[in-house]
N, C-alpha and C positions, 0 to 999 in steps of 0.2 A: 464477217466483222475483220478477222485478222488478215485476210488477204487483200482486203480493201487498203490497208495500211502498207503491206508488203509490196502490192503492185502498184507502186506510185507513178510508174508508166503508164499504166493502164487508165486512161480517163474514164469517167461516168459516161460519156458519151459512146465509148468504145464498148462498155458494158452493155448500154442498151442494143446497140446494132448485133454484139454478138447473141443475145438473147434473142432478138427477133429473127436473126438468121437461124438460130438452132431449132426454133420452134417452127420455122418455115421448111426446114430440111424435115422435121418429124411429121409434121401433120399436113404439109403442103399448102398450108396458108397461116396467115398469124392474125389474131385480134388484139385488143387490149386484154382481155383476159388471160388468153394466151403468155403475152408476153409479161404482165404482172407475175404468173407462175413461175415463168424461167427467170424473172428476176428476184425470187424468192421473195416477192412483196404479197404474195397470197397462195396457199396452199391447195394443193390438187384435193385433197380432203374436202376442202371448204367448198371447192366446186362441185365436187360428186354430190356432197351433202344437198347443196342448192339443187342441183339438178333432180335429187330425189324426193325433193319436198321435206327434207329435214327440217324440224322446227326451229333448231340453232342457226342455222343458215340461210333463214328465207330473205333477207336484205343482204346479198353478198357484197355489195360494197363496202358495207360496215367491217368486212375480212380483210380489205385492202391495207396491209400492215405498212404505211409508208407515210412520210409527212407532206403537207401541202406541196412546199417548194420543190421537193423531188418527184413528187407526183406530176406535177407540171413539167419540170425539165425531162422526166421520162417519155412523156408524150410528145414533147416538142422534138426531142432526139428521134421517136418512131416516125412521126410525121415526116422529117427530114429525110430520113432512110426509104420510107415507102415511095415520097417524089423522085430520090436520086434514081433508084430502081426502077420507077416507072411501072410500078405496082399497080393492079386492076382490083376494084373493091367488089365485094360481095358480101350483100347483106344476108345474114343468117336469122333464123327464128329460133329461141329457146323457148321449148316446151317440156313437158313431162306426162306422161300417160297417166291417166286415171280409169278406174273400171268404167267410168261414163264418158270418157273421151279425152281430148287432150287441154290439158290447162297451161295457159300462157306464164311464162317466168320474167320476171322483172328483177334486173340488178340492182336498181336503187329503189330507195324506200316510198318515193311519191310515184313513181313510173313516168317521170318526166318523158315525153317522146322524143326530143332531142338527145337528152343522154341515153337513154335506150337505145336509140338508133346507134349512137356512137359506139358501144359495147357491143351491138350486133354485127359491125361493121368489120369484116376479115379483108386482109390483102393477101392477093395471090399473083405468080410471076405473069405478066402481061402477055408472055409468048402460049400460054396455055390455050389449047386450043377450047373450040366452043363444047363439044361432048366432054371435055374433061372439066370443063368449068361447070356445067349443068350437075355432073356427076359429085364435084366438091360441094356445090350448094346444097345438094340433096343430102349429103353427108353430114353436113354442117347443123342441118335443120332436123335431122332425125331426132327423134326424142328418145331418152333413155327407158330401159325397161321399167315396168312397175315395181315399186320397192316396198316391202312390208318389213317392219319393224319387229324384232323379238325382244320384248319388255327386259331391262336389267333392275328394275326397281318394283317396289309392291305398290305405287302410289299410282292413281289414274282410273279414269273412268271413260267409257264411251259416251263422246259427246251427244250422239244421236239417241241411244237407247239407254245409257246411264250404266251398262252392266259393267262390273269392276274388272279392269285388266291388270290382273296379279303379274307376277315376274314370271316369266318364260313364255308368256301368252302372246299372240301377234296383234299388232295394230299397224291400221294405215293411217296415213296424214293426209287429210283432204281440207285445202283452205285453212290452213294451220290448226286444224282440229284434229284429235285422234279418233278414230272408229275403229269398232271390233270388226273383224272380218265378215260377219253376217250383215253389218250395216253397211260394208264397202263391197258387199256381193262377190266375196272371194272366199264363202265358207265352203262352197263344192269342191274347192281345190286340195289336193293332197301334198302334203310334203316330201321331198325327193331330197335326201342328204348330198351335199358337195363330196366330192371325191372321184366319181368316175366321169371323166369328161365326155365318154361316148354316151353313157346313160342320159347325162344332162342333155348334151347337143340333142337326141332324137328327142327326149321327152318334151323338150321347147319347141323343137320341130312340129309336133304332133298335137300339142296342146293348144286350143283354140284361143286359150287364156291363160297367163303364167305371171309370176310375181317373183322378183328375187328377194329373198330373206336375208337380212342383215342384222348382225348383233354389237353392239357397243363393247369395244374391250378398253377397260379401264386402266389395263398395264400398259397398251399401246396407245391409249387415247385416240382411236379412230373405230370406225364400222368396218366388221369384216363379214364377208360372204358366208352363209350357212348352207345356203341348198336353193330348191327352187320350191315354189307352189304351182302344182299342174295338176291337169286332168286325171284321173283313174286309169282311164281307156289310154292316154298316152303314155303312162307307166309302162302297160301291158305290152303294148305295141312295142315299145324300146327295149323292154326285158327281151322279148322274141328275137329282134334283131340282134342285139348285144350277144345272145346265147348263140345264134347261128355263126356268127362271124368273129367269135373270141379268139380261134387259134390265128387267125390271119391277122387281127389286130396286135397279139401279142409279137409275132413276126416284125412286125412293123415297129412296135415299140422298139425291140431290142435293135434293129438297125438305125432307129432315130436316135439311139443312145450313143452308138458309135459315133454318128456325125456329130453329134452335140460336142462329145469328147474333144473330136479333133477340131472342130470348131471352137472351142474354148481354148485349145493350146495355141491356135493360129492369132486369137484375138489378144491373149496375154501377152505374144511375141509382138504383136502391133502396138499395144499400150507401152511395153517397154521402150521400141523404138521412138514413139513419141516423147516419152518421159526423157531419154537421152538426148532428143532434139532440143527439147525446150530447155533442159537443164545438161549442157554437155559435160559439166564437172561432176554428175552423179556419178558414182562408182557403178559400173556395170552389174554387180551382183545386187547391189542395193536397188537399181532400177528394176531388176527382173523381181526382187522380192516386192516392192511397192506394185507392179503390175500383176503378180500373183494375187497379192492381197485384195486389191481394188476390184480387179476383175472377175473374183470369184462368183459362178452362178449361183442366184439364190440370196447373195449377201446383202442386198439392198445397199451397197457400196456406192461410191460416187462412179466408181467404173461403170457400173451396171445401170446406171442412169442414162436417159437419152443424151445427155451433154457428154457423159462419158464413153457412150458407145459410138458418139460422131467424133470423138476424140478433140473435144472442145479444149482449149486450151485453158479456160478457167477449171473446167473440172480437173484435169492433169495436174495444174496447179495445187487444187485441194488436196488432192490424193498424196502429192509429194509433202505438202506442208503436215498432212497427219502424220506420215510416217517419221518425219525429222523431230515433230512433236514427242512421239514417244521412243524414238530410237536416238536422238541425240539431245535430249534435254532431261532433264530431272522432274519432268511433269507427271509420271506415274508415281513417283516418290513423294511428291508434294499432295497427290490426292489422298495416298495411304496415309500422309500425317495428318490429315481432317481439312487441308486447305480448300477454300471453295472453288469451284470448279474455273469460273471467271477470275478469280483473283491469280489462280495457278495460271491462266493463259497469260495475264497481264505479265506477270513475273517472269515467262520464257519467252515473252516476245522478241526482244532484241537477240536472244540466242537464234530462235529461228530465222531472225531478218539476216543474220550474218551468214547462216549456212546456206541459205536460199541464193544469197548474192554470189557466194563462193561457188555454187553448182551453176548457176547462170553464166558465169563469166568465165570458167577456166576447163580445163580437160582434165579428166579422172586422173588421180596420182599414177604415175608411171607410164603415161598415155605416150608421152614424148618420145620418137623415134621408132613407134610400134609399126606405121606404115611401110611396107616394103620389107619387114623383118620376117 
């Protein structure tokens, strides 16, 4: 919202194209759902929930948060971009796994064939080889894992047998209805907690049937992975393998840690350079501070998003605005005084705009005459 006002020079068409290019770079193709996610009209958690059969997201189109006019404009600009780039189309299929086979997913409420085809159509570079196109089509149509939900409430019964599904028990959603694991034919599987990647990878590999267990976090308002349901034989086999090569994996883990630390330093410097290029008036020490903050591994900040890693100008701008908000205005003070967050942002908007304009247009203080000194 804030950056829409500040970036008056960036048109809505520019935003659509930037989002499409970003999604294309990240995934190798881009469809309407990926575009809406990049435009922040649709959240990734909504897409994930829909593909997992979550009862709240069964009609995904309802979760696209944009007005009719902007929705239409987005698609018009998207179509123009795809035509100008000479993109080739790939039609994907949206399905999810169930214990009884694959289940087709619909984006729309009524399953209208034309609209469903529209949402399934992806665009890829025209120069993509036939082999790569086939691999991409297979990847797009690959269904996600089976998902089992850990209940966080006391209410609910199995639709098929009537068994009470108490808090902490597992349920599987099938055709919008909750089933206990016995009725879902998953009761023979054993729970393997998340945390050991090697154990998880091997147990999944050796288990004929597996399912991801997720639990809704009320504080974060999202489903979080808890572990896997796999066969007991798979756990035994995975345990034996993990015990046998534990020393080698520990050595590789230490080597990977050193590599990540070097990679993080290099990435932070790259982000700082991108900030100085986009905002030449930003003091170098502040550009470095912004880069370190937004690019911190595991932070979840914009620098670690797909757009941030690709040095998207929009992501860089958002990181800079966030820094200005906290370091060059009285925003934090207003929040401490009890001012509503949105009201506080309105009060400081002009100050942020002034700093952004100054940093975009000028050299850092004292920069004159530095070259050649």
